[in-house]
C-alpha positions as CSV (number, residue, x, y, z in Angstrom):
1,X,19.4,19.4,21.9
2,X,20.4,17.8,18.6
3,X,17.8,16.5,16.2
4,X,17.8,12.8,16.1
5,X,15.2,10.2,15.1
6,X,13.1,9.2,18.1
7,X,13.8,12.4,20.1
8,X,10.9,14.5,21.4
9,X,11.2,18.2,20.9
10,X,9.1,21.3,21.3
11,X,8.4,23.5,18.3
12,X,6.1,26.3,17.1
13,X,3.6,25.8,14.3
14,X,4.5,28.2,11.5
15,X,2.0,27.1,8.9
16,X,-0.9,24.8,8.2
17,X,-1.8,23.0,4.9
18,X,-4.4,20.5,4.0
19,X,-1.9,17.7,4.3
20,X,-0.2,18.7,7.6
21,X,1.5,21.3,9.8
22,X,4.9,22.9,9.5
23,X,6.8,23.1,12.8
24,X,9.8,25.4,13.5
25,X,12.2,23.4,15.5
26,X,14.8,26.1,16.0
27,X,18.3,26.4,14.5
28,X,16.7,27.2,11.1
29,X,15.2,23.7,11.0
30,X,11.6,23.0,10.0
31,X,9.7,19.8,10.0
32,X,6.3,18.5,8.8
33,X,3.7,16.8,10.8
34,X,1.5,14.9,8.3
35,X,-2.2,15.1,9.0
36,X,-2.3,11.4,9.8
37,X,0.3,12.0,12.6
38,X,-1.5,14.9,14.3
39,X,-3.8,12.8,16.5
40,X,-4.6,9.2,17.4
41,X,-8.1,9.8,16.0
42,X,-9.1,10.7,12.4
43,X,-8.5,14.3,11.5
44,X,-10.6,15.6,8.7
45,X,-9.6,19.3,8.9
46,X,-6.3,20.2,10.5
47,X,-7.5,23.7,11.3
48,X,-9.9,22.1,13.9
49,X,-6.9,20.6,15.8
50,X,-4.0,23.1,15.4
51,X,-3.5,26.9,15.1
52,X,-0.5,28.9,13.8
53,X,1.7,30.0,16.6
54,X,0.8,27.1,18.9
55,X,3.7,25.4,20.7
56,X,3.6,21.6,20.5
57,X,5.7,18.6,21.4
58,X,6.6,16.4,18.5
59,X,8.6,13.3,18.0
60,X,11.1,13.0,15.1
61,X,10.1,10.1,12.9
62,X,12.8,10.5,10.2
63,X,15.3,12.8,8.6
64,X,16.0,12.1,5.0
65,X,19.2,12.9,2.9
66,X,17.7,16.2,1.7
67,X,17.2,17.4,5.3
68,X,13.4,16.9,5.3
69,X,12.2,16.1,8.9
70,X,9.1,14.0,9.4
71,X,7.4,14.6,12.7
72,X,4.6,13.1,14.8
73,X,2.3,14.4,17.5
74,X,0.7,11.0,18.1
75,X,1.3,9.2,21.4
76,X,3.6,6.4,20.2
77,X,4.2,5.0,23.7
78,X,0.5,4.5,24.1
79,X,0.3,2.7,20.8
80,X,3.2,0.4,21.8
81,X,1.5,-0.5,25.1
82,X,-1.8,-1.2,23.4
83,X,-0.1,-3.6,20.9
84,X,1.6,-5.4,23.9
85,X,-1.7,-5.7,25.8
86,X,-3.7,-7.1,22.9
87,X,-3.8,-10.9,23.3
88,X,-2.9,-13.0,20.4
89,X,-5.8,-14.9,18.9
90,X,-5.9,-18.6,19.5
91,X,-6.3,-20.8,16.5
92,X,-7.9,-24.2,16.7
93,X,-6.2,-26.9,14.7
94,X,-8.4,-28.6,12.2
95,X,-8.9,-32.3,12.5
96,X,-7.4,-33.8,9.3
97,X,-8.8,-37.2,9.7
98,X,-12.1,-36.3,7.9
99,X,-10.6,-34.4,5.1
100,X,-10.5,-35.7,1.6
101,X,-7.1,-35.9,-0.1
102,X,-6.5,-32.9,-2.3
103,X,-6.9,-33.1,-6.0
104,X,-4.7,-31.5,-8.6
105,X,-5.9,-28.1,-9.7
106,X,-5.6,-28.7,-13.4
107,X,-5.4,-32.1,-15.2
108,X,-2.6,-30.8,-17.3
109,X,-0.5,-30.0,-14.2
110,X,-0.9,-33.5,-12.9
111,X,0.8,-34.9,-16.1
112,X,4.5,-34.4,-15.4
113,X,5.6,-36.2,-18.5
114,X,5.2,-33.0,-20.6
115,X,8.1,-30.6,-20.5
116,X,7.9,-26.8,-20.6
117,X,8.5,-26.5,-24.3
118,X,5.6,-28.8,-25.3
119,X,3.3,-26.9,-22.9
120,X,4.4,-23.6,-24.4
121,X,3.8,-24.9,-27.9
122,X,0.3,-26.1,-27.0
123,X,-0.4,-22.7,-25.5
124,X,0.8,-20.9,-28.6
125,X,-1.3,-23.1,-30.9
126,X,-4.4,-22.6,-28.8
127,X,-3.9,-18.9,-28.5
128,X,-3.3,-18.5,-32.2
129,X,-6.5,-20.4,-32.9
130,X,-8.5,-18.2,-30.6
131,X,-7.0,-15.0,-32.1
132,X,-7.8,-16.0,-35.6
133,X,-11.4,-16.8,-34.6
134,X,-11.6,-13.4,-32.9
135,X,-10.3,-11.7,-36.0
136,X,-12.8,-13.4,-38.2
137,X,-15.7,-12.4,-35.9
138,X,-14.7,-8.8,-35.8
139,X,-14.1,-8.6,-39.6
140,X,-17.6,-10.0,-40.2
141,X,-19.1,-7.4,-38.0
142,X,-17.3,-4.6,-39.7
143,X,-18.2,-5.9,-43.1
144,X,-14.8,-7.4,-44.1
145,X,-11.4,-5.9,-44.7
146,X,-11.8,-4.5,-48.2
147,X,-15.3,-3.1,-47.8
148,X,-17.9,-3.2,-50.6
149,X,-17.2,-1.7,-54.0
150,X,-19.9,-0.9,-56.4
């Protein structure tokens, strides 16, 4: 059987790591089952779920350009069925008759007569004023730029 995304194949666990299990798929091909793909439930320690030498059925999730094969042991059909079975939530429409009209967020935004350049100039002036004030305050706390000379 060729290795294609979506296929289910049997393989033998050749190694375990904190992050997952290495599976020998035959034909000198090895894939990785990430710890999040081992079970439908949370797996804290992979050694509690799997053992080296164990034969498992895995689904091929992806094969990248470097030949790395991502595998899953989770029951993907069960997940798909659960998603289909879950009813979509029903949302009630709000009655808009009692709502107040929205106000502009910022008074400056409501004034469309100013163009971008004037807004940018105002911002730069204001920020320069704030920066100079901040510099003065920090210099006073440090004792000035030149320091005291006796």
